[in-house]
mmCIF file of the N, C-alpha and C atoms, coordinates in Angstrom:
data_MODEL
# 
_entry.id   MODEL 
# 
loop_
_atom_site.group_PDB 
_atom_site.id 
_atom_site.type_symbol 
_atom_site.label_atom_id 
_atom_site.label_alt_id 
_atom_site.label_comp_id 
_atom_site.label_asym_id 
_atom_site.label_entity_id 
_atom_site.label_seq_id 
_atom_site.pdbx_PDB_ins_code 
_atom_site.Cartn_x 
_atom_site.Cartn_y 
_atom_site.Cartn_z 
_atom_site.occupancy 
_atom_site.B_iso_or_equiv 
_atom_site.pdbx_formal_charge 
_atom_site.auth_seq_id 
_atom_site.auth_comp_id 
_atom_site.auth_asym_id 
_atom_site.auth_atom_id 
_atom_site.pdbx_PDB_model_num 
ATOM 1   N N  . UNK A 1 1  ? 25.270 101.500 124.479 1.00 0.00 ? 1  UNK A N  1 
ATOM 2   C CA . UNK A 1 1  ? 26.727 101.988 123.901 1.00 0.00 ? 1  UNK A CA 1 
ATOM 3   C C  . UNK A 1 1  ? 27.636 101.013 123.607 1.00 0.00 ? 1  UNK A C  1 
ATOM 4   N N  . UNK A 1 2  ? 27.824 100.522 122.004 1.00 0.00 ? 2  UNK A N  1 
ATOM 5   C CA . UNK A 1 2  ? 28.793 100.125 121.678 1.00 0.00 ? 2  UNK A CA 1 
ATOM 6   C C  . UNK A 1 2  ? 30.429 100.205 121.642 1.00 0.00 ? 2  UNK A C  1 
ATOM 7   N N  . UNK A 1 3  ? 30.893 99.212  122.244 1.00 0.00 ? 3  UNK A N  1 
ATOM 8   C CA . UNK A 1 3  ? 32.664 99.781  122.005 1.00 0.00 ? 3  UNK A CA 1 
ATOM 9   C C  . UNK A 1 3  ? 32.696 98.787  121.299 1.00 0.00 ? 3  UNK A C  1 
ATOM 10  N N  . UNK A 1 4  ? 33.768 99.505  120.675 1.00 0.00 ? 4  UNK A N  1 
ATOM 11  C CA . UNK A 1 4  ? 34.785 98.545  119.616 1.00 0.00 ? 4  UNK A CA 1 
ATOM 12  C C  . UNK A 1 4  ? 35.987 97.723  120.753 1.00 0.00 ? 4  UNK A C  1 
ATOM 13  N N  . UNK A 1 5  ? 35.839 96.823  119.842 1.00 0.00 ? 5  UNK A N  1 
ATOM 14  C CA . UNK A 1 5  ? 36.882 95.456  120.977 1.00 0.00 ? 5  UNK A CA 1 
ATOM 15  C C  . UNK A 1 5  ? 38.033 96.365  120.818 1.00 0.00 ? 5  UNK A C  1 
ATOM 16  N N  . UNK A 1 6  ? 38.622 96.476  119.989 1.00 0.00 ? 6  UNK A N  1 
ATOM 17  C CA . UNK A 1 6  ? 39.908 97.457  119.692 1.00 0.00 ? 6  UNK A CA 1 
ATOM 18  C C  . UNK A 1 6  ? 40.659 99.005  120.930 1.00 0.00 ? 6  UNK A C  1 
ATOM 19  N N  . UNK A 1 7  ? 38.999 98.878  121.413 1.00 0.00 ? 7  UNK A N  1 
ATOM 20  C CA . UNK A 1 7  ? 39.638 99.912  122.579 1.00 0.00 ? 7  UNK A CA 1 
ATOM 21  C C  . UNK A 1 7  ? 40.042 99.303  123.774 1.00 0.00 ? 7  UNK A C  1 
ATOM 22  N N  . UNK A 1 8  ? 39.785 98.148  123.814 1.00 0.00 ? 8  UNK A N  1 
ATOM 23  C CA . UNK A 1 8  ? 39.732 97.219  125.019 1.00 0.00 ? 8  UNK A CA 1 
ATOM 24  C C  . UNK A 1 8  ? 41.631 96.948  125.384 1.00 0.00 ? 8  UNK A C  1 
ATOM 25  N N  . UNK A 1 9  ? 41.662 96.800  126.052 1.00 0.00 ? 9  UNK A N  1 
ATOM 26  C CA . UNK A 1 9  ? 43.169 96.586  125.984 1.00 0.00 ? 9  UNK A CA 1 
ATOM 27  C C  . UNK A 1 9  ? 42.887 94.377  126.376 1.00 0.00 ? 9  UNK A C  1 
ATOM 28  N N  . UNK A 1 10 ? 43.947 94.024  125.691 1.00 0.00 ? 10 UNK A N  1 
ATOM 29  C CA . UNK A 1 10 ? 43.884 92.692  125.668 1.00 0.00 ? 10 UNK A CA 1 
ATOM 30  C C  . UNK A 1 10 ? 43.656 91.480  126.783 1.00 0.00 ? 10 UNK A C  1 
ATOM 31  N N  . UNK A 1 11 ? 43.555 91.721  128.272 1.00 0.00 ? 11 UNK A N  1 
ATOM 32  C CA . UNK A 1 11 ? 43.650 91.081  129.365 1.00 0.00 ? 11 UNK A CA 1 
ATOM 33  C C  . UNK A 1 11 ? 42.115 91.771  129.378 1.00 0.00 ? 11 UNK A C  1 
ATOM 34  N N  . UNK A 1 12 ? 41.914 92.636  129.673 1.00 0.00 ? 12 UNK A N  1 
ATOM 35  C CA . UNK A 1 12 ? 40.191 93.164  129.694 1.00 0.00 ? 12 UNK A CA 1 
ATOM 36  C C  . UNK A 1 12 ? 39.505 92.510  128.613 1.00 0.00 ? 12 UNK A C  1 
ATOM 37  N N  . UNK A 1 13 ? 39.550 92.395  126.836 1.00 0.00 ? 13 UNK A N  1 
ATOM 38  C CA . UNK A 1 13 ? 38.916 91.660  126.652 1.00 0.00 ? 13 UNK A CA 1 
ATOM 39  C C  . UNK A 1 13 ? 38.517 90.096  127.069 1.00 0.00 ? 13 UNK A C  1 
ATOM 40  N N  . UNK A 1 14 ? 39.901 89.921  127.202 1.00 0.00 ? 14 UNK A N  1 
ATOM 41  C CA . UNK A 1 14 ? 39.974 88.286  127.807 1.00 0.00 ? 14 UNK A CA 1 
ATOM 42  C C  . UNK A 1 14 ? 39.156 87.883  129.197 1.00 0.00 ? 14 UNK A C  1 
ATOM 43  N N  . UNK A 1 15 ? 39.269 88.722  129.759 1.00 0.00 ? 15 UNK A N  1 
ATOM 44  C CA . UNK A 1 15 ? 38.561 88.766  130.868 1.00 0.00 ? 15 UNK A CA 1 
ATOM 45  C C  . UNK A 1 15 ? 36.433 89.240  131.202 1.00 0.00 ? 15 UNK A C  1 
ATOM 46  N N  . UNK A 1 16 ? 36.630 89.732  130.016 1.00 0.00 ? 16 UNK A N  1 
ATOM 47  C CA . UNK A 1 16 ? 35.029 90.229  129.507 1.00 0.00 ? 16 UNK A CA 1 
ATOM 48  C C  . UNK A 1 16 ? 34.579 88.738  128.980 1.00 0.00 ? 16 UNK A C  1 
ATOM 49  N N  . UNK A 1 17 ? 35.540 87.977  127.665 1.00 0.00 ? 17 UNK A N  1 
ATOM 50  C CA . UNK A 1 17 ? 34.859 86.775  127.403 1.00 0.00 ? 17 UNK A CA 1 
ATOM 51  C C  . UNK A 1 17 ? 35.016 85.480  128.204 1.00 0.00 ? 17 UNK A C  1 
ATOM 52  N N  . UNK A 1 18 ? 36.227 85.365  129.262 1.00 0.00 ? 18 UNK A N  1 
ATOM 53  C CA . UNK A 1 18 ? 35.807 84.514  130.098 1.00 0.00 ? 18 UNK A CA 1 
ATOM 54  C C  . UNK A 1 18 ? 34.821 84.658  131.581 1.00 0.00 ? 18 UNK A C  1 
ATOM 55  N N  . UNK A 1 19 ? 34.544 85.744  131.448 1.00 0.00 ? 19 UNK A N  1 
ATOM 56  C CA . UNK A 1 19 ? 32.867 86.244  132.430 1.00 0.00 ? 19 UNK A CA 1 
ATOM 57  C C  . UNK A 1 19 ? 32.042 85.815  131.575 1.00 0.00 ? 19 UNK A C  1 
ATOM 58  N N  . UNK A 1 20 ? 31.782 85.879  130.612 1.00 0.00 ? 20 UNK A N  1 
ATOM 59  C CA . UNK A 1 20 ? 30.660 85.309  129.264 1.00 0.00 ? 20 UNK A CA 1 
ATOM 60  C C  . UNK A 1 20 ? 30.399 84.044  129.639 1.00 0.00 ? 20 UNK A C  1 
ATOM 61  N N  . UNK A 1 21 ? 31.918 83.811  129.273 1.00 0.00 ? 21 UNK A N  1 
ATOM 62  C CA . UNK A 1 21 ? 31.583 81.756  128.994 1.00 0.00 ? 21 UNK A CA 1 
ATOM 63  C C  . UNK A 1 21 ? 30.914 80.947  130.016 1.00 0.00 ? 21 UNK A C  1 
ATOM 64  N N  . UNK A 1 22 ? 31.399 81.662  131.207 1.00 0.00 ? 22 UNK A N  1 
ATOM 65  C CA . UNK A 1 22 ? 31.550 80.578  132.617 1.00 0.00 ? 22 UNK A CA 1 
ATOM 66  C C  . UNK A 1 22 ? 30.286 81.264  133.234 1.00 0.00 ? 22 UNK A C  1 
ATOM 67  N N  . UNK A 1 23 ? 29.445 82.883  132.677 1.00 0.00 ? 23 UNK A N  1 
ATOM 68  C CA . UNK A 1 23 ? 28.664 82.769  133.139 1.00 0.00 ? 23 UNK A CA 1 
ATOM 69  C C  . UNK A 1 23 ? 27.348 81.630  133.519 1.00 0.00 ? 23 UNK A C  1 
ATOM 70  N N  . UNK A 1 24 ? 27.209 81.110  132.365 1.00 0.00 ? 24 UNK A N  1 
ATOM 71  C CA . UNK A 1 24 ? 25.709 80.374  132.239 1.00 0.00 ? 24 UNK A CA 1 
ATOM 72  C C  . UNK A 1 24 ? 26.270 78.678  132.284 1.00 0.00 ? 24 UNK A C  1 
ATOM 73  N N  . UNK A 1 25 ? 27.039 78.537  133.338 1.00 0.00 ? 25 UNK A N  1 
ATOM 74  C CA . UNK A 1 25 ? 27.584 76.715  133.773 1.00 0.00 ? 25 UNK A CA 1 
ATOM 75  C C  . UNK A 1 25 ? 28.856 76.568  133.147 1.00 0.00 ? 25 UNK A C  1 
ATOM 76  N N  . UNK A 1 26 ? 29.049 75.022  132.681 1.00 0.00 ? 26 UNK A N  1 
ATOM 77  C CA . UNK A 1 26 ? 29.639 74.838  132.000 1.00 0.00 ? 26 UNK A CA 1 
ATOM 78  C C  . UNK A 1 26 ? 29.380 72.902  131.136 1.00 0.00 ? 26 UNK A C  1 
ATOM 79  N N  . UNK A 1 27 ? 28.108 73.351  131.126 1.00 0.00 ? 27 UNK A N  1 
ATOM 80  C CA . UNK A 1 27 ? 27.180 72.187  130.217 1.00 0.00 ? 27 UNK A CA 1 
ATOM 81  C C  . UNK A 1 27 ? 27.173 72.546  129.081 1.00 0.00 ? 27 UNK A C  1 
ATOM 82  N N  . UNK A 1 28 ? 28.540 72.066  128.028 1.00 0.00 ? 28 UNK A N  1 
ATOM 83  C CA . UNK A 1 28 ? 28.273 72.530  126.203 1.00 0.00 ? 28 UNK A CA 1 
ATOM 84  C C  . UNK A 1 28 ? 27.602 71.412  125.657 1.00 0.00 ? 28 UNK A C  1 
ATOM 85  N N  . UNK A 1 29 ? 26.767 70.821  125.976 1.00 0.00 ? 29 UNK A N  1 
ATOM 86  C CA . UNK A 1 29 ? 26.436 68.940  124.799 1.00 0.00 ? 29 UNK A CA 1 
ATOM 87  C C  . UNK A 1 29 ? 28.006 68.279  125.368 1.00 0.00 ? 29 UNK A C  1 
ATOM 88  N N  . UNK A 1 30 ? 27.412 67.249  124.501 1.00 0.00 ? 30 UNK A N  1 
ATOM 89  C CA . UNK A 1 30 ? 28.535 66.095  124.137 1.00 0.00 ? 30 UNK A CA 1 
ATOM 90  C C  . UNK A 1 30 ? 29.864 66.020  124.075 1.00 0.00 ? 30 UNK A C  1 
ATOM 91  N N  . UNK A 1 31 ? 30.447 67.160  123.603 1.00 0.00 ? 31 UNK A N  1 
ATOM 92  C CA . UNK A 1 31 ? 31.442 67.403  123.632 1.00 0.00 ? 31 UNK A CA 1 
ATOM 93  C C  . UNK A 1 31 ? 32.388 68.230  124.412 1.00 0.00 ? 31 UNK A C  1 
ATOM 94  N N  . UNK A 1 32 ? 33.488 68.146  124.978 1.00 0.00 ? 32 UNK A N  1 
ATOM 95  C CA . UNK A 1 32 ? 34.354 68.690  126.282 1.00 0.00 ? 32 UNK A CA 1 
ATOM 96  C C  . UNK A 1 32 ? 34.917 69.815  125.311 1.00 0.00 ? 32 UNK A C  1 
ATOM 97  N N  . UNK A 1 33 ? 34.934 70.909  125.723 1.00 0.00 ? 33 UNK A N  1 
ATOM 98  C CA . UNK A 1 33 ? 35.858 72.007  125.016 1.00 0.00 ? 33 UNK A CA 1 
ATOM 99  C C  . UNK A 1 33 ? 36.342 72.810  126.393 1.00 0.00 ? 33 UNK A C  1 
ATOM 100 N N  . UNK A 1 34 ? 37.697 73.091  125.690 1.00 0.00 ? 34 UNK A N  1 
ATOM 101 C CA . UNK A 1 34 ? 38.274 73.981  126.557 1.00 0.00 ? 34 UNK A CA 1 
ATOM 102 C C  . UNK A 1 34 ? 38.142 75.439  126.708 1.00 0.00 ? 34 UNK A C  1 
ATOM 103 N N  . UNK A 1 35 ? 38.807 75.913  127.847 1.00 0.00 ? 35 UNK A N  1 
ATOM 104 C CA . UNK A 1 35 ? 37.931 77.666  127.786 1.00 0.00 ? 35 UNK A CA 1 
ATOM 105 C C  . UNK A 1 35 ? 38.379 78.084  127.030 1.00 0.00 ? 35 UNK A C  1 
ATOM 106 N N  . UNK A 1 36 ? 40.020 77.921  126.533 1.00 0.00 ? 36 UNK A N  1 
ATOM 107 C CA . UNK A 1 36 ? 40.643 78.552  125.449 1.00 0.00 ? 36 UNK A CA 1 
ATOM 108 C C  . UNK A 1 36 ? 39.891 78.033  123.856 1.00 0.00 ? 36 UNK A C  1 
ATOM 109 N N  . UNK A 1 37 ? 39.776 76.769  123.885 1.00 0.00 ? 37 UNK A N  1 
ATOM 110 C CA . UNK A 1 37 ? 38.824 77.166  122.390 1.00 0.00 ? 37 UNK A CA 1 
ATOM 111 C C  . UNK A 1 37 ? 37.311 77.883  122.546 1.00 0.00 ? 37 UNK A C  1 
ATOM 112 N N  . UNK A 1 38 ? 36.722 78.102  123.566 1.00 0.00 ? 38 UNK A N  1 
ATOM 113 C CA . UNK A 1 38 ? 35.862 79.030  123.349 1.00 0.00 ? 38 UNK A CA 1 
ATOM 114 C C  . UNK A 1 38 ? 35.945 80.647  123.719 1.00 0.00 ? 38 UNK A C  1 
ATOM 115 N N  . UNK A 1 39 ? 37.154 81.023  124.435 1.00 0.00 ? 39 UNK A N  1 
ATOM 116 C CA . UNK A 1 39 ? 37.325 82.479  124.042 1.00 0.00 ? 39 UNK A CA 1 
ATOM 117 C C  . UNK A 1 39 ? 38.146 82.243  122.847 1.00 0.00 ? 39 UNK A C  1 
ATOM 118 N N  . UNK A 1 40 ? 38.289 81.318  121.890 1.00 0.00 ? 40 UNK A N  1 
ATOM 119 C CA . UNK A 1 40 ? 39.033 81.698  120.118 1.00 0.00 ? 40 UNK A CA 1 
ATOM 120 C C  . UNK A 1 40 ? 37.634 81.714  119.993 1.00 0.00 ? 40 UNK A C  1 
ATOM 121 N N  . UNK A 1 41 ? 36.479 80.991  120.130 1.00 0.00 ? 41 UNK A N  1 
ATOM 122 C CA . UNK A 1 41 ? 35.513 81.428  118.968 1.00 0.00 ? 41 UNK A CA 1 
ATOM 123 C C  . UNK A 1 41 ? 34.554 82.657  119.314 1.00 0.00 ? 41 UNK A C  1 
ATOM 124 N N  . UNK A 1 42 ? 34.060 82.266  120.523 1.00 0.00 ? 42 UNK A N  1 
ATOM 125 C CA . UNK A 1 42 ? 34.026 83.894  121.060 1.00 0.00 ? 42 UNK A CA 1 
ATOM 126 C C  . UNK A 1 42 ? 34.940 85.354  120.815 1.00 0.00 ? 42 UNK A C  1 
ATOM 127 N N  . UNK A 1 43 ? 36.197 84.829  120.761 1.00 0.00 ? 43 UNK A N  1 
ATOM 128 C CA . UNK A 1 43 ? 36.840 86.200  119.842 1.00 0.00 ? 43 UNK A CA 1 
ATOM 129 C C  . UNK A 1 43 ? 36.886 86.216  118.385 1.00 0.00 ? 43 UNK A C  1 
ATOM 130 N N  . UNK A 1 44 ? 36.602 85.478  117.637 1.00 0.00 ? 44 UNK A N  1 
ATOM 131 C CA . UNK A 1 44 ? 36.306 85.618  116.501 1.00 0.00 ? 44 UNK A CA 1 
ATOM 132 C C  . UNK A 1 44 ? 34.714 85.892  115.788 1.00 0.00 ? 44 UNK A C  1 
ATOM 133 N N  . UNK A 1 45 ? 33.801 85.513  116.981 1.00 0.00 ? 45 UNK A N  1 
ATOM 134 C CA . UNK A 1 45 ? 32.517 86.309  116.953 1.00 0.00 ? 45 UNK A CA 1 
ATOM 135 C C  . UNK A 1 45 ? 32.257 87.830  116.929 1.00 0.00 ? 45 UNK A C  1 
ATOM 136 N N  . UNK A 1 46 ? 33.498 88.878  118.204 1.00 0.00 ? 46 UNK A N  1 
ATOM 137 C CA . UNK A 1 46 ? 33.306 89.484  118.402 1.00 0.00 ? 46 UNK A CA 1 
ATOM 138 C C  . UNK A 1 46 ? 34.238 90.093  116.856 1.00 0.00 ? 46 UNK A C  1 
ATOM 139 N N  . UNK A 1 47 ? 35.732 90.146  116.283 1.00 0.00 ? 47 UNK A N  1 
ATOM 140 C CA . UNK A 1 47 ? 35.935 89.961  115.526 1.00 0.00 ? 47 UNK A CA 1 
ATOM 141 C C  . UNK A 1 47 ? 34.854 90.570  113.957 1.00 0.00 ? 47 UNK A C  1 
ATOM 142 N N  . UNK A 1 48 ? 34.006 89.217  113.747 1.00 0.00 ? 48 UNK A N  1 
ATOM 143 C CA . UNK A 1 48 ? 33.458 89.055  112.698 1.00 0.00 ? 48 UNK A CA 1 
ATOM 144 C C  . UNK A 1 48 ? 32.780 90.120  113.106 1.00 0.00 ? 48 UNK A C  1 
ATOM 145 N N  . UNK A 1 49 ? 32.040 90.485  114.193 1.00 0.00 ? 49 UNK A N  1 
ATOM 146 C CA . UNK A 1 49 ? 31.317 91.408  114.689 1.00 0.00 ? 49 UNK A CA 1 
ATOM 147 C C  . UNK A 1 49 ? 29.310 91.222  114.701 1.00 0.00 ? 49 UNK A C  1 
ATOM 148 N N  . UNK A 1 50 ? 29.406 89.343  114.618 1.00 0.00 ? 50 UNK A N  1 
ATOM 149 C CA . UNK A 1 50 ? 28.455 88.465  115.566 1.00 0.00 ? 50 UNK A CA 1 
ATOM 150 C C  . UNK A 1 50 ? 27.772 89.216  117.230 1.00 0.00 ? 50 UNK A C  1 
ATOM 151 N N  . UNK A 1 51 ? 28.810 89.604  117.118 1.00 0.00 ? 51 UNK A N  1 
ATOM 152 C CA . UNK A 1 51 ? 28.551 89.805  119.068 1.00 0.00 ? 51 UNK A CA 1 
ATOM 153 C C  . UNK A 1 51 ? 29.605 90.603  119.188 1.00 0.00 ? 51 UNK A C  1 
ATOM 154 N N  . UNK A 1 52 ? 28.758 92.117  119.972 1.00 0.00 ? 52 UNK A N  1 
ATOM 155 C CA . UNK A 1 52 ? 29.359 93.500  120.344 1.00 0.00 ? 52 UNK A CA 1 
ATOM 156 C C  . UNK A 1 52 ? 29.638 93.528  121.758 1.00 0.00 ? 52 UNK A C  1 
ATOM 157 N N  . UNK A 1 53 ? 30.293 94.399  121.931 1.00 0.00 ? 53 UNK A N  1 
ATOM 158 C CA . UNK A 1 53 ? 30.425 94.813  123.583 1.00 0.00 ? 53 UNK A CA 1 
ATOM 159 C C  . UNK A 1 53 ? 29.549 96.490  123.544 1.00 0.00 ? 53 UNK A C  1 
ATOM 160 N N  . UNK A 1 54 ? 28.799 95.594  124.974 1.00 0.00 ? 54 UNK A N  1 
ATOM 161 C CA . UNK A 1 54 ? 27.715 96.618  125.287 1.00 0.00 ? 54 UNK A CA 1 
ATOM 162 C C  . UNK A 1 54 ? 27.824 97.232  126.675 1.00 0.00 ? 54 UNK A C  1 
ATOM 163 N N  . UNK A 1 55 ? 28.154 98.810  126.656 1.00 0.00 ? 55 UNK A N  1 
ATOM 164 C CA . UNK A 1 55 ? 28.301 99.360  128.129 1.00 0.00 ? 55 UNK A CA 1 
ATOM 165 C C  . UNK A 1 55 ? 26.581 99.764  128.179 1.00 0.00 ? 55 UNK A C  1 
ATOM 166 N N  . UNK A 1 56 ? 26.689 99.665  129.515 1.00 0.00 ? 56 UNK A N  1 
ATOM 167 C CA . UNK A 1 56 ? 25.679 100.545 129.829 1.00 0.00 ? 56 UNK A CA 1 
ATOM 168 C C  . UNK A 1 56 ? 25.886 101.186 131.278 1.00 0.00 ? 56 UNK A C  1 
ATOM 169 N N  . UNK A 1 57 ? 25.132 102.508 130.497 1.00 0.00 ? 57 UNK A N  1 
ATOM 170 C CA . UNK A 1 57 ? 25.876 103.836 131.761 1.00 0.00 ? 57 UNK A CA 1 
ATOM 171 C C  . UNK A 1 57 ? 24.907 103.192 132.847 1.00 0.00 ? 57 UNK A C  1 
ATOM 172 N N  . UNK A 1 58 ? 23.717 103.553 132.724 1.00 0.00 ? 58 UNK A N  1 
ATOM 173 C CA . UNK A 1 58 ? 22.877 102.692 134.185 1.00 0.00 ? 58 UNK A CA 1 
ATOM 174 C C  . UNK A 1 58 ? 23.178 102.389 135.052 1.00 0.00 ? 58 UNK A C  1 
ATOM 175 N N  . UNK A 1 59 ? 23.823 101.161 134.392 1.00 0.00 ? 59 UNK A N  1 
ATOM 176 C CA . UNK A 1 59 ? 24.701 100.086 135.930 1.00 0.00 ? 59 UNK A CA 1 
ATOM 177 C C  . UNK A 1 59 ? 25.856 99.898  135.679 1.00 0.00 ? 59 UNK A C  1 
ATOM 178 N N  . UNK A 1 60 ? 26.507 100.971 134.800 1.00 0.00 ? 60 UNK A N  1 
ATOM 179 C CA . UNK A 1 60 ? 28.223 101.256 134.586 1.00 0.00 ? 60 UNK A CA 1 
ATOM 180 C C  . UNK A 1 60 ? 28.459 99.578  134.704 1.00 0.00 ? 60 UNK A C  1 
ATOM 181 N N  . UNK A 1 61 ? 28.027 99.294  133.732 1.00 0.00 ? 61 UNK A N  1 
ATOM 182 C CA . UNK A 1 61 ? 28.297 97.822  133.540 1.00 0.00 ? 61 UNK A CA 1 
ATOM 183 C C  . UNK A 1 61 ? 28.981 96.848  131.825 1.00 0.00 ? 61 UNK A C  1 
ATOM 184 N N  . UNK A 1 62 ? 29.060 95.888  131.336 1.00 0.00 ? 62 UNK A N  1 
ATOM 185 C CA . UNK A 1 62 ? 30.022 96.071  130.335 1.00 0.00 ? 62 UNK A CA 1 
ATOM 186 C C  . UNK A 1 62 ? 29.136 94.786  130.283 1.00 0.00 ? 62 UNK A C  1 
ATOM 187 N N  . UNK A 1 63 ? 28.514 94.212  129.125 1.00 0.00 ? 63 UNK A N  1 
ATOM 188 C CA . UNK A 1 63 ? 28.129 92.684  128.463 1.00 0.00 ? 63 UNK A CA 1 
ATOM 189 C C  . UNK A 1 63 ? 28.122 92.521  127.233 1.00 0.00 ? 63 UNK A C  1 
ATOM 190 N N  . UNK A 1 64 ? 28.508 91.365  126.813 1.00 0.00 ? 64 UNK A N  1 
ATOM 191 C CA . UNK A 1 64 ? 28.716 90.894  125.510 1.00 0.00 ? 64 UNK A CA 1 
ATOM 192 C C  . UNK A 1 64 ? 27.044 90.451  124.842 1.00 0.00 ? 64 UNK A C  1 
ATOM 193 N N  . UNK A 1 65 ? 27.031 90.930  123.535 1.00 0.00 ? 65 UNK A N  1 
ATOM 194 C CA . UNK A 1 65 ? 25.310 90.614  123.361 1.00 0.00 ? 65 UNK A CA 1 
ATOM 195 C C  . UNK A 1 65 ? 25.547 90.106  121.344 1.00 0.00 ? 65 UNK A C  1 
ATOM 196 N N  . UNK A 1 66 ? 24.650 89.451  121.127 1.00 0.00 ? 66 UNK A N  1 
ATOM 197 C CA . UNK A 1 66 ? 24.582 89.656  120.316 1.00 0.00 ? 66 UNK A CA 1 
ATOM 198 C C  . UNK A 1 66 ? 24.274 90.467  119.365 1.00 0.00 ? 66 UNK A C  1 
ATOM 199 N N  . UNK A 1 67 ? 24.413 90.792  118.362 1.00 0.00 ? 67 UNK A N  1 
ATOM 200 C CA . UNK A 1 67 ? 24.197 92.272  117.309 1.00 0.00 ? 67 UNK A CA 1 
ATOM 201 C C  . UNK A 1 67 ? 23.009 92.200  117.406 1.00 0.00 ? 67 UNK A C  1 
ATOM 202 N N  . UNK A 1 68 ? 21.799 91.677  117.085 1.00 0.00 ? 68 UNK A N  1 
ATOM 203 C CA . UNK A 1 68 ? 20.775 91.061  116.841 1.00 0.00 ? 68 UNK A CA 1 
ATOM 204 C C  . UNK A 1 68 ? 20.083 91.299  118.588 1.00 0.00 ? 68 UNK A C  1 
ATOM 205 N N  . UNK A 1 69 ? 20.425 91.471  119.651 1.00 0.00 ? 69 UNK A N  1 
ATOM 206 C CA . UNK A 1 69 ? 20.319 91.888  121.052 1.00 0.00 ? 69 UNK A CA 1 
ATOM 207 C C  . UNK A 1 69 ? 20.305 93.204  121.302 1.00 0.00 ? 69 UNK A C  1 
ATOM 208 N N  . UNK A 1 70 ? 21.876 93.651  120.516 1.00 0.00 ? 70 UNK A N  1 
ATOM 209 C CA . UNK A 1 70 ? 21.874 95.002  121.388 1.00 0.00 ? 70 UNK A CA 1 
ATOM 210 C C  . UNK A 1 70 ? 21.376 96.086  120.160 1.00 0.00 ? 70 UNK A C  1 
ATOM 211 N N  . UNK A 1 71 ? 21.002 95.446  118.655 1.00 0.00 ? 71 UNK A N  1 
ATOM 212 C CA . UNK A 1 71 ? 19.741 96.096  117.954 1.00 0.00 ? 71 UNK A CA 1 
ATOM 213 C C  . UNK A 1 71 ? 18.459 96.226  118.800 1.00 0.00 ? 71 UNK A C  1 
ATOM 214 N N  . UNK A 1 72 ? 17.991 95.398  118.729 1.00 0.00 ? 72 UNK A N  1 
ATOM 215 C CA . UNK A 1 72 ? 16.829 95.336  119.783 1.00 0.00 ? 72 UNK A CA 1 
ATOM 216 C C  . UNK A 1 72 ? 16.459 96.515  121.389 1.00 0.00 ? 72 UNK A C  1 
ATOM 217 N N  . UNK A 1 73 ? 18.330 96.156  122.145 1.00 0.00 ? 73 UNK A N  1 
ATOM 218 C CA . UNK A 1 73 ? 17.839 97.103  122.633 1.00 0.00 ? 73 UNK A CA 1 
ATOM 219 C C  . UNK A 1 73 ? 18.306 98.576  122.518 1.00 0.00 ? 73 UNK A C  1 
ATOM 220 N N  . UNK A 1 74 ? 18.475 98.949  121.425 1.00 0.00 ? 74 UNK A N  1 
ATOM 221 C CA . UNK A 1 74 ? 18.774 100.132 121.095 1.00 0.00 ? 74 UNK A CA 1 
ATOM 222 C C  . UNK A 1 74 ? 19.938 100.578 120.785 1.00 0.00 ? 74 UNK A C  1 
ATOM 223 N N  . UNK A 1 75 ? 20.922 99.590  120.470 1.00 0.00 ? 75 UNK A N  1 
ATOM 224 C CA . UNK A 1 75 ? 22.531 99.837  120.213 1.00 0.00 ? 75 UNK A CA 1 
ATOM 225 C C  . UNK A 1 75 ? 22.987 99.831  120.116 1.00 0.00 ? 75 UNK A C  1 
ATOM 226 N N  . UNK A 1 76 ? 22.479 100.485 118.909 1.00 0.00 ? 76 UNK A N  1 
ATOM 227 C CA . UNK A 1 76 ? 23.223 100.374 117.222 1.00 0.00 ? 76 UNK A CA 1 
ATOM 228 C C  . UNK A 1 76 ? 24.411 100.754 116.653 1.00 0.00 ? 76 UNK A C  1 
# 
């Protein structure tokens, strides 16, 4: 189930974005990018609809997925 980002408080959305960014580690290539910059990049992707917030009722968890990943999982 896709959750519109407007339904989350600013602090909840920020926490979700930070968890998403730091989940995979911190090696982002040749140029060091601040957490704040990465949060703004993810926020832009969410606002454009390229990344969506998905709630999984089976696990009661929330994740960020690309629109394509969500579609493949049946979360249109």
